C-alpha positions in Angstrom: 9.9 13.6 -0.9 9.9 10.9 1.7 6.9 9.2 3.2 5.8 8.7 6.8 3.0 6.2 7.6 0.5 7.1 10.3 -1.6 4.2 11.6 -4.4 4.9 14.2 -5.1 1.7 16.1 -7.4 0.4 18.9 -7.3 -3.2 20.0 -5.5 -4.4 16.8 -3.0 -6.8 18.4 -3.9 -9.5 15.9 -3.3 -7.5 12.7 -1.0 -4.7 13.6 2.2 -6.7 13.1 1.4 -7.5 9.5 0.2 -4.0 8.8 3.3 -2.3 10.2 5.7 -4.7 8.3 3.8 -4.1 5.0 4.0 -0.4 5.5 7.7 -0.4 6.3 8.3 -2.3 3.0 6.7 0.5 0.9 9.4 2.3 -1.2 10.2 5.8 0.3 8.8 5.0 3.8 11.4 5.6 6.5 9.0 6.1 9.5 5.9 4.3 10.6 4.0 5.7 13.5 1.3 3.7 15.3 -1.0 5.7 17.6 -2.5 3.3 20.1 -5.8 5.0 20.9 -6.7 3.5 24.3 -6.2 -0.2 23.5 -6.8 -2.8 26.1 -4.6 -5.4 24.4 -1.0 -5.6 23.3 -1.4 -3.4 20.2 1.4 -1.0 21.3 3.9 -3.7 22.2 3.3 -5.6 19.0 3.6 -2.5 16.9 6.9 -1.5 18.5 8.3 -5.0 18.0 7.3 -4.9 14.3 9.4 -1.7 13.9 7.0 1.1 14.4 7.3 4.2 16.6 4.4 4.2 19.0 2.4 7.0 20.6 -0.1 5.9 23.3 -3.4 7.5 24.3 -4.2 6.2 27.7 -7.9 6.6 26.9 -9.7 6.4 23.6 -9.8 9.9 22.0 -11.0 9.0 18.5 -9.5 8.7 15.0 -9.0 12.4 14.4 -7.0 12.8 17.6 -4.9 9.7 16.7 -4.1 11.2 13.3 -3.2 14.5 14.9 -0.9 12.8 17.4 0.8 10.7 14.7 1.4 13.7 12.4 2.8 15.6 15.4 5.4 12.9 16.1 6.4 12.9 12.5 6.9 16.7 12.6 8.9 16.4 15.8 11.1 13.8 14.2 11.8 16.3 11.4 12.7 19.0 13.8 14.7 17.4 16.6 16.6 19.5 19.2 20.0 18.3 17.9 19.1 18.8 14.3 19.7 15.2 13.4 16.9 12.8 12.4 17.1 9.1 12.7 14.9 6.3 11.2 13.6 3.3 13.2 17.0 1.6 12.7 18.9 4.6 14.1 20.3 5.7 10.8 20.7 9.5 10.3 18.3 10.9 7.7 18.3 14.0 5.5 15.7 16.7 6.5 15.5 18.9 3.5 11.6 18.8 3.2 8.7 17.5 5.3 7.5 14.0 4.6 4.2 13.3 2.9 1.8 11.5 5.2 0.4 8.1 4.3 -2.6 7.3 6.4 -3.3 3.6 6.8 -5.9 1.7 8.7 -4.6 -0.8 11.3 -6.6 -3.7 10.2 -5.3 -4.0 6.6 -2.7 -6.6 7.4 -0.4 -7.5 4.6 -2.6 -5.7 2.0 -1.4 -2.4 3.5 1.5 -2.7 1.0 -1.0 -1.7 -1.7 -1.4 1.8 -0.2 1.9 2.5 -2.0 -0.2 3.4 -5.0 -1.6 6.4 -3.1 1.8 8.0 -2.8 2.5 8.0 -6.6 0.5 11.1 -7.6 1.4 12.9 -4.4 5.1 12.3 -4.7 5.0 13.2 -8.4 3.4 16.5 -7.6 0.2 15.7 -9.5 -2.0 15.8 -6.5 -2.0 17.3 -3.0 -4.0 14.4 -1.6 -5.1 10.9 -2.8 -7.9 8.7 -1.5 -8.0 4.9 -1.8 -10.9 3.2 -3.7 -11.2 -0.3 -2.4 -12.5 -3.4 -4.3 -15.4 -5.4 -3.0 -14.4 -6.9 0.3 -14.1 -10.6 0.9 -16.3 -10.3 4.0 -19.2 -8.0 3.0 -20.4 -5.6 5.6 -23.9 -5.4 7.1 -24.6 -1.8 6.6 -27.1 -0.2 4.2 -24.9 2.5 2.9 -26.7 5.3 4.9 -23.4 6.9 6.2 -21.7 6.6 2.8 -24.7 8.2 1.1 -24.8 11.0 3.6 -21.1 11.8 3.3 -21.2 11.6 -0.5 -24.2 14.0 -0.7 -22.6 16.4 1.7 -19.3 16.5 -0.2 -21.1 17.0 -3.5 -23.2 19.9 -2.0 -20.1 21.5 -0.5 -17.7 21.2 -3.4 -19.4 19.9 -6.5 -17.3 16.7 -6.5 -18.8 13.3 -6.0 -16.4 10.8 -4.3 -16.6 7.1 -5.0 -15.8 6.1 -1.4 -16.1 9.2 0.8 -15.4 7.4 4.1 -12.2 5.7 2.8 -9.5 6.3 5.5 -6.5 5.3 3.4 -5.1 8.6 2.1 -1.8 10.2 1.2 -1.3 14.0 1.7 1.5 16.4 1.5 2.3 18.0 4.8 0.9 21.3 3.4 -2.5 19.6 2.6 -2.6 18.0 6.1 -2.1 21.3 7.7 -4.8 22.9 5.6 -7.3 20.3 6.8 -6.5 21.0 10.5 -8.0 21.1 13.0 -9.4 17.7 12.0 -13.1 17.1 12.5 -13.6 14.9 15.6 -14.5 11.2 15.5 -15.6 9.5 12.4 -16.4 12.7 10.5 -12.7 13.2 9.9 -12.6 11.9 6.3 -15.7 13.7 5.1 -14.5 17.0 6.6 -11.0 16.6 5.3 -12.2 16.1 1.7 -14.5 19.2 1.9 -11.8 21.4 3.5 -9.1 20.4 1.0 -11.3 21.0 -2.0 -12.6 24.3 -0.7 -8.9 25.3 -0.2 -8.2 24.6 -3.9 -6.2 21.5 -3.2 -6.0 18.8 -5.9 -7.7 15.6 -4.6 -7.7 12.3 -6.6 -9.0 8.8 -6.1 -6.7 5.8 -6.6 -7.8 2.2 -6.9 -6.0 0.1 -4.2 -6.3 -3.7 -3.7 -7.0 -3.5 0.1 -8.9 -5.8 2.3 -9.9 -4.8 5.9 -12.2 -6.2 8.6 -15.7 -5.2 7.8 -18.3 -4.7 10.6 -21.2 -7.1 10.6 -24.8 -6.8 11.7 -24.6 -7.2 15.5 -25.4 -4.5 18.0 -21.8 -3.4 18.2 -21.7 -2.9 14.5 -25.0 -1.0 14.5 -23.7 1.3 17.3 -20.5 1.9 15.3 -22.5 3.0 12.2 -24.7 5.2 14.4 -21.6 6.9 15.7 -20.3 7.3 12.2 -23.6 8.9 11.1 -23.6 11.3 14.0 -20.1 12.4 13.4 -20.5 12.9 9.7 -23.7 15.0 10.4 -21.7 17.1 12.8 -18.8 17.6 10.3 -21.2 18.7 7.6 -23.2 20.9 9.9 -20.0 22.7 10.9 -19.3 23.4 7.2 -22.8 24.7 6.5 -24.1 21.7 4.6 -26.5 20.1 7.0 -29.6 21.5 5.2 -28.4 20.2 1.8 -28.2 16.5 2.9 -31.1 16.0 5.4 -34.7 16.0 4.4 -36.9 19.0 5.4 -39.0 18.7 8.5 -42.5 17.6 7.9 
């Protein structure tokens, strides 16, 4: 099974070059797709110069929509009108089975190479999906763990499984697993909803330690607004799956 990397990105001009190059160096990867989700900088140009195929959203549509667009391009590459698939260098590729999808955050830089570990259990047929467990970050964040706690409780209530890092966006899935998780929950609820939907469908989900470092949000008002949006979207994802009552305190 081959690998396609999908990288949702917004205003990541500074880091996307290193992230794409690291992803392209992963064994088995023959396609890297960057979805520029309404960037105001040169993210798309930089990603294309680094060797990625680029999909552009002219306005910001959120992470779930970016993942859907990236996966759709991979599917189109596997089913071209002329029946011949080419990689980024123009070389013809075999098309005997769909690629597994390796989902990578745009701000990982060179450490994106470590997401290769996520593909091991999936390509070996030991799991349908894998989730990265990150080490302590070099720049600790300013959050209090409220969103993580909410997502963890919701997944436990819905499936009986307690994830270590429920919001981890670095994942590898078979095409079949990705399709079972669709339609993806909107916004920042995508990871929580994906985990619940896959486990409820009987899919095998594992966690894999990965030595990844990404930019961590701080304590300013922008970071607080981001965490508030995350909390809102996780609540919506859990509510849509009948789990809101299990994770929120009763009124009064």
